[in-house]
gemmi code that builds the backbone of each chain (N, CA, C; Angstrom):
import gemmi

chains = {
    "A": [
        ("ALA", (92.143, 122.067, 100.114), (93.383, 121.636, 99.896), (93.969, 120.688, 100.841)),
        ("GLN", (94.226, 119.231, 99.763), (94.579, 118.110, 100.267), (96.072, 118.521, 101.512)),
        ("LYS", (96.027, 118.239, 101.997), (97.190, 118.320, 103.213), (97.826, 117.243, 103.208)),
        ("VAL", (97.477, 116.131, 103.227), (98.552, 115.287, 102.901), (98.378, 114.112, 101.280)),
        ("THR", (98.798, 114.153, 101.207), (98.920, 113.307, 99.636), (99.724, 111.513, 99.746)),
        ("GLN", (98.900, 110.930, 99.444), (99.384, 109.291, 98.801), (99.595, 108.926, 97.690)),
        ("ALA", (100.329, 108.605, 96.859), (100.070, 108.887, 95.433), (99.623, 107.409, 95.096)),
        ("GLN", (100.339, 106.463, 95.549), (99.985, 104.903, 95.295), (98.850, 104.883, 95.866)),
        ("THR", (97.700, 104.480, 95.103), (96.969, 103.310, 95.338), (96.596, 102.605, 95.361)),
        ("GLU", (97.494, 101.425, 94.821), (97.687, 99.789, 95.319), (98.944, 99.814, 94.957)),
        ("ILE", (99.208, 98.907, 95.904), (101.067, 98.175, 95.307), (100.679, 96.659, 95.965)),
        ("SER", (101.481, 95.856, 94.814), (101.246, 94.603, 94.561), (103.204, 94.220, 94.972)),
        ("VAL", (103.317, 93.155, 96.078), (104.334, 92.569, 96.133), (104.768, 90.943, 95.950)),
        ("VAL", (105.729, 90.900, 95.852), (105.555, 89.229, 96.220), (106.334, 89.144, 97.566)),
        ("GLU", (105.978, 87.936, 98.317), (106.589, 88.310, 99.514), (107.958, 88.223, 99.389)),
        ("LYS", (108.725, 88.556, 100.749), (110.064, 89.163, 100.935), (110.527, 90.169, 100.088)),
        ("GLU", (109.766, 90.528, 99.162), (110.412, 91.979, 98.908), (109.698, 92.958, 99.380)),
        ("ASP", (110.862, 94.331, 99.446), (110.612, 95.277, 99.786), (109.413, 96.139, 99.218)),
        ("VAL", (108.625, 97.447, 99.908), (107.736, 97.771, 99.619), (108.047, 99.093, 99.913)),
        ("THR", (107.694, 100.692, 99.375), (107.510, 102.109, 100.172), (106.365, 102.596, 99.299)),
        ("LEU", (106.073, 102.985, 100.884), (105.351, 104.013, 100.411), (105.665, 105.191, 100.669)),
        ("ASP", (105.011, 106.194, 99.957), (105.250, 107.349, 100.299), (103.664, 108.126, 100.387)),
        ("CYS", (104.507, 109.240, 101.586), (103.964, 110.399, 101.665), (104.076, 111.894, 101.618)),
        ("VAL", (103.659, 112.607, 101.280), (104.040, 114.456, 100.935), (102.827, 114.815, 101.435)),
        ("TYR", (102.767, 115.622, 102.554), (101.851, 116.684, 103.315), (102.489, 118.111, 102.815)),
        ("GLU", (101.780, 118.605, 103.287), (101.460, 120.097, 103.213), (101.235, 120.823, 104.564)),
        ("THR", (101.959, 122.150, 104.900), (101.622, 122.799, 106.228), (102.174, 123.744, 106.507)),
        ("ARG", (101.948, 124.933, 106.554), (102.744, 126.073, 107.021), (102.818, 125.986, 108.251)),
        ("ASP", (102.280, 125.543, 108.995), (102.910, 125.112, 110.589), (104.499, 124.715, 110.757)),
        ("THR", (105.077, 125.493, 111.831), (106.212, 124.901, 112.459), (105.949, 123.445, 113.209)),
        ("THR", (104.693, 123.304, 114.145), (104.446, 122.134, 114.710), (103.720, 121.273, 113.998)),
        ("TYR", (104.252, 120.725, 113.813), (102.788, 119.560, 113.562), (103.646, 117.823, 113.637)),
        ("TYR", (102.753, 116.864, 113.836), (102.794, 115.964, 113.717), (102.441, 115.020, 112.600)),
        ("LEU", (103.396, 114.183, 112.182), (102.968, 113.073, 111.340), (103.245, 111.339, 111.716)),
        ("PHE", (101.873, 110.732, 111.182), (101.818, 109.675, 111.486), (101.359, 108.622, 110.365)),
        ("TRP", (101.773, 107.393, 110.396), (101.020, 106.181, 110.252), (100.426, 105.669, 110.422)),
        ("TYR", (98.829, 104.763, 110.312), (98.622, 103.964, 110.620), (98.424, 102.789, 109.705)),
        ("LYS", (98.093, 101.329, 109.907), (97.425, 100.512, 108.927), (96.242, 100.016, 109.158)),
        ("GLN", (95.211, 99.702, 108.587), (94.256, 98.903, 108.143), (93.975, 97.725, 107.888)),
        ("PRO", (94.099, 96.359, 108.797), (94.141, 95.030, 108.017), (92.650, 95.045, 107.403)),
        ("PRO", (92.145, 94.145, 107.043), (90.521, 93.850, 106.187), (90.295, 93.830, 107.941)),
        ("SER", (89.881, 93.730, 108.751), (88.916, 93.608, 110.205), (88.573, 95.207, 110.244)),
        ("GLY", (89.545, 96.086, 109.745), (88.679, 97.461, 109.499), (89.206, 98.935, 110.586)),
        ("GLU", (89.871, 97.908, 111.773), (90.535, 98.569, 112.738), (91.515, 99.670, 112.000)),
        ("LEU", (91.940, 100.075, 112.533), (93.316, 101.350, 112.254), (93.972, 100.854, 113.297)),
        ("VAL", (95.335, 100.648, 112.721), (96.136, 100.421, 114.492), (97.509, 101.169, 113.943)),
        ("PHE", (98.029, 102.389, 115.273), (98.635, 103.093, 115.171), (100.142, 102.811, 115.142)),
        ("LEU", (100.873, 103.303, 114.392), (101.887, 101.918, 113.937), (103.309, 103.339, 114.337)),
        ("ILE", (103.880, 104.619, 114.046), (104.210, 105.854, 114.489), (103.793, 107.193, 114.048)),
        ("ARG", (104.406, 107.874, 115.185), (104.438, 109.128, 115.119), (105.719, 109.909, 115.489)),
        ("ARG", (105.653, 110.839, 114.628), (106.836, 111.612, 114.516), (106.597, 113.582, 114.799)),
        ("ASN", (107.317, 113.850, 115.272), (107.099, 115.467, 115.866), (107.957, 116.345, 114.360)),
        ("SER", (107.073, 117.200, 114.399), (108.389, 117.983, 112.991), (109.634, 118.372, 113.802)),
        ("PHE", (110.085, 118.076, 115.173), (111.336, 118.666, 115.252), (112.610, 117.610, 115.505)),
        ("ASP", (112.073, 116.428, 115.153), (112.719, 115.061, 115.009), (113.032, 114.819, 113.429)),
        ("GLU", (113.965, 114.762, 112.523), (113.879, 114.358, 112.199), (114.951, 112.947, 111.983)),
        ("GLN", (115.169, 112.171, 112.725), (115.983, 110.847, 113.221), (114.952, 109.760, 112.033)),
        ("ASN", (115.537, 109.104, 111.036), (114.928, 107.987, 110.862), (114.270, 107.263, 111.830)),
        ("GLU", (113.609, 105.882, 111.437), (113.386, 105.193, 112.962), (113.119, 103.926, 112.239)),
        ("ILE", (113.243, 102.691, 113.143), (113.699, 101.949, 111.933), (112.754, 100.897, 113.421)),
        ("SER", (111.829, 99.864, 113.327), (110.826, 99.264, 113.980), (110.967, 98.061, 113.625)),
        ("GLY", (111.432, 96.541, 113.832), (111.684, 95.382, 113.111), (112.237, 95.529, 111.879)),
        ("ARG", (111.009, 95.005, 111.149), (110.969, 95.533, 109.208), (110.533, 96.785, 108.721)),
        ("TYR", (110.110, 97.467, 109.826), (109.413, 98.543, 109.393), (110.244, 99.795, 109.906)),
        ("SER", (110.796, 100.858, 108.746), (111.407, 101.743, 108.786), (110.608, 103.262, 108.056)),
        ("TRP", (110.880, 103.797, 108.526), (110.664, 105.976, 108.143), (111.030, 106.387, 107.851)),
        ("ASN", (111.541, 107.069, 106.626), (112.266, 108.166, 106.170), (111.842, 109.751, 105.742)),
        ("PHE", (112.101, 110.192, 107.378), (110.808, 111.733, 107.197), (112.104, 113.025, 107.198)),
        ("GLN", (112.021, 113.806, 106.123), (112.835, 114.674, 105.111), (111.599, 116.165, 104.664)),
        ("LYS", (111.804, 117.286, 106.249), (111.339, 117.796, 105.816), (111.398, 119.179, 105.060)),
        ("SER", (112.668, 118.853, 103.965), (113.225, 119.294, 103.106), (111.911, 119.247, 102.035)),
        ("THR", (111.963, 117.972, 101.999), (110.789, 117.747, 101.221), (109.260, 117.199, 101.188)),
        ("SER", (109.115, 117.528, 102.604), (107.756, 117.621, 102.916), (107.275, 115.887, 102.399)),
        ("SER", (108.092, 115.034, 103.099), (107.841, 114.123, 103.186), (108.510, 112.802, 104.549)),
        ("PHE", (107.369, 111.989, 104.244), (107.296, 110.662, 105.347), (106.872, 109.712, 104.490)),
        ("ASN", (108.226, 108.627, 104.175), (107.946, 107.861, 103.666), (107.980, 106.281, 104.297)),
        ("PHE", (107.463, 105.196, 103.984), (107.258, 104.409, 105.159), (107.430, 102.847, 104.658)),
        ("THR", (108.485, 102.058, 105.217), (109.099, 101.327, 104.213), (109.061, 99.992, 104.425)),
        ("ILE", (108.378, 98.798, 104.525), (108.257, 97.531, 104.578), (109.237, 96.606, 104.319)),
        ("THR", (110.269, 96.171, 104.832), (111.243, 95.104, 104.156), (110.754, 93.681, 104.324)),
        ("ALA", (111.393, 93.078, 103.712), (111.293, 91.802, 103.783), (109.102, 91.300, 103.639)),
        ("SER", (108.335, 91.831, 103.046), (107.732, 92.101, 103.397), (106.213, 90.404, 103.273)),
        ("GLN", (105.978, 89.955, 104.470), (105.103, 88.970, 104.404), (103.648, 89.167, 104.300)),
        ("VAL", (103.165, 88.382, 104.105), (101.514, 88.738, 103.502), (100.492, 89.124, 104.820)),
        ("VAL", (100.995, 88.991, 106.120), (100.241, 89.423, 107.139), (100.747, 90.635, 106.966)),
        ("ASP", (100.862, 91.195, 106.123), (101.371, 92.949, 105.725), (100.304, 93.540, 104.809)),
        ("SER", (99.659, 92.804, 104.409), (98.665, 93.146, 103.598), (97.361, 93.937, 104.429)),
        ("ALA", (97.369, 94.822, 103.555), (96.543, 96.094, 104.385), (96.532, 97.587, 103.389)),
        ("VAL", (95.442, 98.483, 104.102), (95.277, 99.930, 104.027), (96.096, 100.517, 105.021)),
        ("TYR", (97.617, 101.285, 104.131), (97.786, 102.355, 105.287), (97.995, 103.231, 104.751)),
        ("PHE", (97.598, 104.514, 105.838), (97.005, 105.402, 105.741), (98.516, 106.476, 106.464)),
        ("CYS", (98.515, 107.815, 106.066), (99.283, 108.662, 106.306), (98.368, 109.676, 106.713)),
        ("ALA", (98.647, 110.151, 108.069), (98.193, 111.238, 108.668), (99.195, 112.464, 109.184)),
        ("LEU", (98.082, 113.861, 109.173), (99.003, 114.896, 108.994), (98.149, 115.948, 110.625)),
        ("SER", (99.036, 115.928, 111.675), (98.257, 116.477, 112.734), (99.044, 118.393, 112.951)),
        ("GLU", (97.850, 119.180, 112.717), (98.530, 120.515, 113.107), (97.982, 121.280, 114.049)),
        ("ALA", (99.038, 122.130, 114.762), (99.183, 122.959, 115.753), (97.708, 124.350, 115.261)),
        ("SER", (97.912, 124.782, 114.563), (96.717, 125.676, 114.294), (95.688, 125.122, 113.561)),
        ("ASN", (95.335, 123.986, 113.470), (94.090, 122.952, 113.274), (93.757, 122.719, 113.969)),
        ("ASP", (94.085, 122.917, 115.363), (93.848, 122.080, 116.681), (93.886, 120.828, 117.006)),
        ("TYR", (95.188, 120.198, 116.440), (95.232, 119.199, 116.479), (94.766, 117.718, 115.635)),
        ("LYS", (93.664, 118.390, 114.765), (93.075, 117.010, 114.591), (93.559, 116.632, 113.345)),
        ("LEU", (93.443, 115.265, 112.810), (94.285, 114.456, 111.854), (93.515, 114.475, 110.515)),
        ("SER", (94.353, 115.204, 109.361), (93.956, 115.362, 108.159), (94.667, 113.622, 107.479)),
        ("PHE", (93.909, 112.464, 106.830), (94.651, 111.433, 106.454), (94.598, 111.478, 104.921)),
        ("GLY", (95.339, 110.888, 104.804), (95.623, 110.699, 102.956), (94.990, 109.668, 102.432)),
        ("ALA", (94.762, 109.589, 100.931), (93.584, 108.718, 101.024), (94.364, 107.356, 101.565)),
        ("GLY", (95.502, 106.490, 101.406), (95.526, 105.342, 101.587), (96.287, 104.605, 100.504)),
        ("THR", (96.866, 103.645, 101.140), (97.696, 103.117, 100.439), (97.317, 101.035, 100.438)),
        ("THR", (96.844, 100.697, 99.742), (96.137, 99.603, 99.827), (97.397, 98.433, 99.450)),
        ("VAL", (98.014, 97.189, 100.258), (99.002, 96.952, 100.197), (98.676, 95.282, 100.248)),
        ("THR", (99.284, 94.504, 99.023), (99.007, 93.736, 98.676), (99.987, 92.818, 98.668)),
        ("VAL", (100.457, 91.655, 99.655), (101.422, 90.704, 99.301), (101.217, 89.490, 99.007)),
        ("ARG", (101.716, 88.517, 98.271), (101.348, 87.277, 97.325), (102.536, 86.320, 97.871)),
        ("ALA", (101.939, 85.261, 98.272), (102.880, 84.179, 98.597), (103.220, 83.831, 97.427)),
    ],
    "B": [
        ("ASP", (90.348, 93.944, 129.071), (90.955, 94.761, 127.819), (90.210, 95.955, 127.531)),
        ("GLY", (90.650, 97.032, 128.086), (90.291, 98.482, 127.646), (90.426, 98.573, 126.090)),
        ("GLY", (89.354, 98.903, 125.387), (88.944, 99.227, 124.150), (87.889, 100.419, 123.243)),
        ("ILE", (87.704, 100.373, 122.593), (86.350, 100.800, 121.331), (85.654, 99.844, 121.192)),
        ("THR", (84.357, 100.140, 121.689), (83.267, 99.467, 120.931), (82.224, 99.986, 120.058)),
        ("GLN", (82.484, 99.376, 118.614), (81.348, 100.210, 118.165), (80.107, 98.930, 117.415)),
        ("SER", (79.312, 99.065, 117.896), (78.020, 98.352, 117.272), (76.903, 99.104, 116.255)),
        ("PRO", (76.532, 98.406, 115.553), (76.742, 97.287, 115.195), (77.911, 97.020, 114.209)),
        ("LYS", (78.185, 95.823, 113.523), (79.688, 95.576, 112.632), (78.558, 95.890, 111.261)),
        ("TYR", (77.493, 95.505, 111.089), (76.742, 95.804, 109.801), (75.337, 96.690, 109.784)),
        ("LEU", (75.422, 97.809, 109.564), (73.648, 98.153, 109.667), (73.113, 99.069, 108.139)),
        ("PHE", (71.937, 98.239, 108.289), (71.183, 98.299, 106.926), (69.407, 99.136, 107.099)),
        ("ARG", (69.584, 100.165, 106.228), (68.541, 100.857, 106.745), (67.683, 101.660, 105.082)),
        ("LYS", (66.250, 101.825, 105.238), (65.973, 102.446, 103.846), (66.381, 103.675, 104.029)),
        ("GLU", (66.095, 104.843, 102.517), (66.333, 105.914, 102.359), (65.441, 106.639, 103.249)),
        ("GLY", (65.651, 107.822, 104.133), (64.468, 108.627, 104.846), (64.655, 107.839, 106.198)),
        ("GLN", (65.475, 107.758, 107.079), (64.718, 107.026, 107.892), (66.498, 107.221, 109.009)),
        ("ASN", (66.681, 107.831, 110.379), (67.800, 108.369, 110.853), (68.229, 107.003, 111.526)),
        ("VAL", (69.533, 107.082, 111.678), (69.799, 105.596, 112.248), (71.351, 106.525, 113.242)),
        ("THR", (71.255, 105.211, 114.032), (72.288, 105.698, 115.408), (73.142, 104.410, 115.504)),
        ("LEU", (74.279, 105.170, 115.503), (75.468, 104.479, 115.542), (76.296, 104.481, 116.764)),
        ("SER", (76.440, 103.029, 117.552), (77.059, 103.499, 118.811), (77.971, 103.266, 118.739)),
        ("CYS", (78.935, 104.277, 119.757), (80.351, 103.998, 120.061), (80.644, 103.981, 121.530)),
        ("GLU", (81.226, 102.945, 122.416), (81.388, 103.174, 124.061), (82.756, 103.047, 123.820)),
        ("GLN", (83.536, 103.963, 124.811), (84.961, 103.648, 125.104), (85.245, 103.469, 126.817)),
        ("ASN", (86.019, 102.281, 127.426), (86.447, 102.398, 128.598), (87.800, 101.846, 128.431)),
        ("LEU", (88.629, 103.105, 127.865), (89.994, 103.619, 128.214), (90.435, 104.808, 128.527)),
        ("ASN", (89.109, 105.479, 129.460), (88.658, 106.811, 130.133), (89.617, 108.331, 129.303)),
        ("HIS", (89.400, 107.339, 127.988), (89.527, 108.727, 127.608), (88.806, 109.951, 127.044)),
        ("ASP", (89.879, 111.256, 127.390), (88.266, 112.479, 127.238), (88.168, 113.194, 126.033)),
        ("ALA", (88.894, 112.592, 124.872), (88.547, 112.860, 123.278), (87.970, 111.968, 122.735)),
        ("MET", (86.929, 112.135, 121.835), (86.750, 111.392, 120.900), (85.786, 111.472, 119.772)),
        ("TYR", (86.210, 110.880, 118.548), (86.003, 111.349, 117.137), (85.024, 110.390, 116.314)),
        ("TRP", (84.192, 110.974, 115.390), (83.806, 110.016, 114.483), (84.558, 110.537, 113.273)),
        ("TYR", (84.403, 109.209, 112.080), (85.700, 109.624, 111.023), (84.328, 109.090, 110.107)),
        ("ARG", (84.305, 109.269, 108.823), (83.918, 108.170, 107.528), (84.976, 108.334, 107.092)),
        ("GLN", (84.962, 106.734, 106.188), (85.398, 106.502, 105.358), (85.119, 105.730, 103.924)),
        ("ASP", (84.888, 106.648, 102.347), (84.466, 105.750, 101.818), (85.968, 105.620, 100.511)),
        ("PRO", (85.888, 104.702, 99.676), (87.286, 103.942, 98.910), (87.790, 105.272, 98.389)),
        ("GLY", (89.028, 104.903, 98.209), (89.384, 106.220, 98.000), (90.012, 107.514, 97.959)),
        ("GLN", (89.444, 107.657, 99.604), (89.232, 108.916, 100.329), (89.589, 109.550, 101.249)),
        ("GLY", (90.126, 108.054, 102.110), (90.667, 108.166, 103.441), (89.967, 108.396, 104.204)),
        ("LEU", (90.187, 108.897, 105.127), (89.088, 109.386, 106.552), (89.005, 110.794, 106.809)),
        ("ARG", (87.678, 111.119, 106.784), (87.264, 112.289, 106.641), (86.251, 112.846, 108.273)),
        ("LEU", (86.931, 113.590, 109.082), (86.129, 113.949, 110.073), (85.220, 114.562, 110.089)),
        ("ILE", (84.093, 113.872, 110.657), (82.502, 114.374, 110.969), (82.279, 115.021, 112.456)),
        ("TYR", (82.650, 114.318, 112.831), (82.663, 115.497, 114.641), (83.276, 114.383, 115.797)),
        ("TYR", (83.570, 115.844, 116.103), (84.620, 115.487, 117.774), (84.456, 115.975, 118.711)),
        ("SER", (84.825, 115.267, 119.796), (84.453, 116.264, 121.561), (85.723, 115.758, 122.373)),
        ("GLN", (85.888, 116.784, 122.956), (86.955, 117.168, 123.495), (86.917, 116.543, 124.832)),
        ("ILE", (85.300, 116.925, 125.326), (85.328, 116.672, 126.669), (83.904, 116.130, 126.899)),
        ("VAL", (83.259, 115.641, 127.997), (81.654, 115.527, 128.195), (81.371, 116.798, 127.913)),
        ("ASN", (79.796, 116.530, 127.642), (78.582, 117.833, 126.879), (79.288, 118.781, 125.997)),
        ("ASP", (80.349, 118.133, 125.221), (80.785, 119.550, 124.388), (81.359, 118.860, 123.389)),
        ("PHE", (81.252, 119.219, 121.835), (81.503, 118.532, 120.568), (81.623, 119.701, 119.308)),
        ("GLN", (82.545, 119.557, 118.470), (82.449, 120.020, 117.432), (82.402, 119.820, 116.144)),
        ("LYS", (82.170, 120.711, 115.472), (81.824, 120.190, 114.172), (83.095, 119.758, 113.198)),
        ("GLY", (83.330, 118.495, 112.256), (83.944, 118.332, 111.990), (84.294, 119.013, 110.263)),
        ("ASP", (84.514, 118.343, 109.206), (85.124, 118.891, 108.067), (83.471, 118.380, 107.086)),
        ("ILE", (82.661, 117.476, 107.620), (81.808, 116.718, 106.636), (80.287, 116.556, 108.019)),
        ("ALA", (79.923, 117.819, 108.497), (79.248, 117.254, 109.602), (77.974, 117.559, 109.149)),
        ("GLU", (77.644, 118.265, 108.225), (76.664, 118.299, 107.587), (75.445, 116.795, 107.550)),
        ("GLY", (74.209, 116.910, 107.956), (73.500, 115.735, 107.773), (73.871, 114.544, 108.942)),
        ("TYR", (74.180, 114.915, 109.949), (75.020, 114.358, 111.279), (74.818, 114.919, 112.440)),
        ("SER", (74.357, 114.401, 113.668), (73.672, 114.609, 114.753), (74.709, 114.017, 115.937)),
        ("VAL", (75.512, 114.730, 116.782), (75.867, 113.210, 117.560), (75.563, 114.310, 119.123)),
        ("SER", (75.979, 113.512, 120.583), (75.898, 114.100, 121.944), (77.115, 113.544, 122.518)),
        ("ARG", (76.924, 113.687, 123.822), (78.089, 113.119, 124.605), (77.977, 113.232, 126.210)),
        ("GLU", (76.861, 112.721, 126.404), (76.560, 113.116, 127.991), (77.283, 111.990, 128.518)),
        ("LYS", (77.787, 111.691, 128.303), (78.884, 110.045, 129.128), (80.231, 110.550, 128.753)),
        ("LYS", (81.268, 110.594, 129.323), (83.056, 110.365, 129.239), (82.461, 109.053, 127.969)),
        ("GLU", (81.575, 107.754, 128.372), (82.154, 106.661, 127.580), (81.923, 107.069, 126.613)),
        ("SER", (80.764, 107.194, 126.202), (79.969, 107.033, 125.142), (79.848, 108.809, 124.174)),
        ("PHE", (79.759, 107.890, 122.632), (79.998, 109.294, 122.116), (78.834, 108.733, 120.438)),
        ("PRO", (77.608, 108.669, 120.652), (76.499, 108.304, 119.706), (76.547, 108.893, 118.428)),
        ("LEU", (76.504, 108.401, 117.044), (76.709, 109.450, 115.234), (75.228, 108.760, 115.622)),
        ("THR", (73.876, 110.269, 114.936), (73.405, 110.209, 114.584), (73.014, 110.025, 112.948)),
        ("VAL", (72.693, 109.747, 111.857), (73.123, 110.030, 110.521), (71.651, 110.132, 109.843)),
        ("THR", (71.174, 111.706, 109.955), (70.040, 111.797, 109.472), (69.555, 111.785, 108.219)),
        ("SER", (68.158, 112.031, 108.430), (68.042, 111.269, 106.657), (68.617, 112.723, 105.544)),
        ("ALA", (68.921, 114.040, 106.786), (69.508, 115.088, 105.382), (70.623, 114.691, 104.915)),
        ("GLN", (71.491, 113.489, 105.110), (72.643, 113.218, 104.656), (72.554, 112.694, 103.237)),
        ("LYS", (73.536, 113.339, 102.223), (72.709, 112.782, 101.012), (73.352, 111.698, 100.843)),
        ("ASN", (74.335, 111.254, 100.979), (75.306, 109.853, 100.915), (75.318, 109.228, 102.403)),
        ("PRO", (74.871, 108.828, 102.887), (74.903, 107.980, 103.863), (75.748, 106.697, 103.711)),
        ("THR", (75.702, 106.054, 102.948), (76.375, 104.387, 102.902), (77.762, 104.906, 102.590)),
        ("ALA", (78.418, 104.061, 104.057), (79.873, 104.676, 103.989), (80.545, 103.763, 104.983)),
        ("PHE", (81.744, 103.289, 105.247), (82.178, 103.069, 106.481), (82.563, 103.790, 107.610)),
        ("TYR", (81.817, 103.899, 109.067), (82.208, 104.997, 110.140), (83.167, 104.503, 111.270)),
        ("LEU", (84.131, 105.168, 111.539), (84.999, 104.648, 112.638), (84.496, 105.821, 113.643)),
        ("CYS", (85.157, 105.060, 114.806), (85.019, 105.814, 116.211), (86.694, 105.564, 116.887)),
        ("ALA", (86.523, 106.997, 117.234), (88.518, 106.906, 118.123), (88.165, 107.678, 119.188)),
        ("SER", (89.314, 107.487, 120.097), (89.663, 108.166, 120.978), (91.429, 108.537, 121.388)),
        ("SER", (91.064, 109.586, 122.045), (92.426, 109.728, 122.550), (92.282, 110.438, 124.171)),
        ("PRO", (93.615, 110.279, 124.813), (93.263, 110.444, 126.071), (93.682, 111.866, 126.801)),
        ("GLN", (94.098, 113.125, 125.410), (93.994, 114.252, 125.936), (92.965, 114.698, 124.880)),
        ("GLN", (92.565, 116.384, 125.456), (92.026, 117.356, 124.659), (93.178, 117.859, 124.091)),
        ("GLY", (93.140, 118.603, 122.759), (93.471, 119.095, 121.767), (94.013, 117.917, 120.646)),
        ("GLY", (93.279, 116.899, 120.843), (93.475, 116.176, 119.610), (94.382, 115.116, 119.603)),
        ("SER", (95.161, 114.958, 118.587), (95.817, 113.631, 118.931), (97.846, 114.262, 118.479)),
        ("MET", (97.712, 115.372, 119.091), (98.788, 115.820, 119.350), (99.764, 115.121, 120.114)),
        ("ASN", (99.264, 114.538, 121.120), (100.249, 114.114, 122.052), (100.545, 112.611, 122.104)),
        ("SER", (99.419, 111.741, 121.575), (99.037, 110.579, 121.629), (98.642, 110.481, 120.606)),
        ("PRO", (98.509, 109.059, 120.272), (97.993, 108.790, 118.999), (95.994, 108.334, 119.168)),
        ("LEU", (95.638, 108.141, 118.274), (93.953, 108.245, 118.210), (93.972, 106.180, 118.479)),
        ("HIS", (93.276, 106.355, 119.001), (93.002, 104.846, 119.171), (91.578, 104.249, 118.615)),
        ("PHE", (91.852, 103.139, 117.548), (90.092, 103.131, 116.816), (89.423, 102.242, 117.465)),
        ("GLY", (87.878, 101.872, 116.589), (86.967, 100.752, 117.152), (87.339, 100.546, 115.409)),
        ("ASN", (86.596, 99.173, 115.357), (85.880, 97.987, 114.879), (84.963, 98.653, 113.152)),
        ("GLY", (84.693, 99.986, 113.540), (84.398, 100.271, 112.553), (82.286, 100.005, 112.044)),
        ("THR", (81.759, 100.340, 112.095), (80.268, 100.185, 111.307), (80.180, 100.893, 109.827)),
        ("ARG", (79.830, 99.469, 108.901), (79.171, 99.712, 108.075), (77.524, 100.207, 108.109)),
        ("LEU", (77.464, 101.315, 107.561), (76.528, 101.306, 107.219), (76.006, 101.294, 105.616)),
        ("THR", (74.591, 100.732, 105.404), (74.110, 100.865, 104.009), (72.996, 101.164, 103.857)),
        ("VAL", (72.622, 102.321, 102.892), (71.121, 102.854, 102.902), (70.750, 102.608, 101.758)),
        ("THR", (69.405, 102.080, 101.460), (68.815, 101.717, 99.956), (67.811, 102.194, 99.986)),
    ],
}
model = gemmi.Model(1)
for chain_id, residues in chains.items():
    chain = gemmi.Chain(chain_id)
    for i, (resn, *xyz) in enumerate(residues, 1):
        res = gemmi.Residue()
        res.name, res.seqid = resn, gemmi.SeqId(i, " ")
        for name, pos in zip(("N", "CA", "C"), xyz):
            atom = gemmi.Atom()
            atom.name, atom.element = name, gemmi.Element(name[0])
            atom.pos, atom.b_iso = gemmi.Position(*pos), 0.0
            res.add_atom(atom)
        chain.add_residue(res)
    model.add_chain(chain)
structure = gemmi.Structure()
structure.add_model(model)
structure.setup_entities()
């Protein structure tokens, strides 16, 4: 069963527009971690954020913000005032205590920001 | 600078040949991982190792083999038994055993393998 669902395959926006990436997860654990990674064209995945299951506070880091809602099992990611450098594939991932903390990745969302 | 080095970046092989992908890290991390990435499928775990001389199968281990003789190195062999070996392969590491609970994974730049 898919543990992490990223329903949006591709999103294309014009520079300065906001873009929200959806992530829905599935787990029976009470202890788990959620992650977002960015994969630019170079191929290397870059860590963006980690959130544990006991901390539902939303977080903002510069133009990036994350909305964690346990009630809907979602961990959405918003890029405000997008820039061309934000063009990448973005992955949401889940790590569960019952699964030896192995990361389960979503299929990824390709974001293209046009100048 | 510390990091993970995967080589080569591009690899071409004929069907029926085994091929070994290199992964070296100088981060002094205990745990290392191999993921496979296919278009539209995200990353899938092939093998992982939490400590030297020990490794575990991931979700898609069939047709692959690994070794962990040194802390810094975790090579992946794609054998002729792997039905669809053409893919992008990513190596990762984390400082603690038990996966990524306490810290995020650090990834290499990947190796793109094409088998014809």
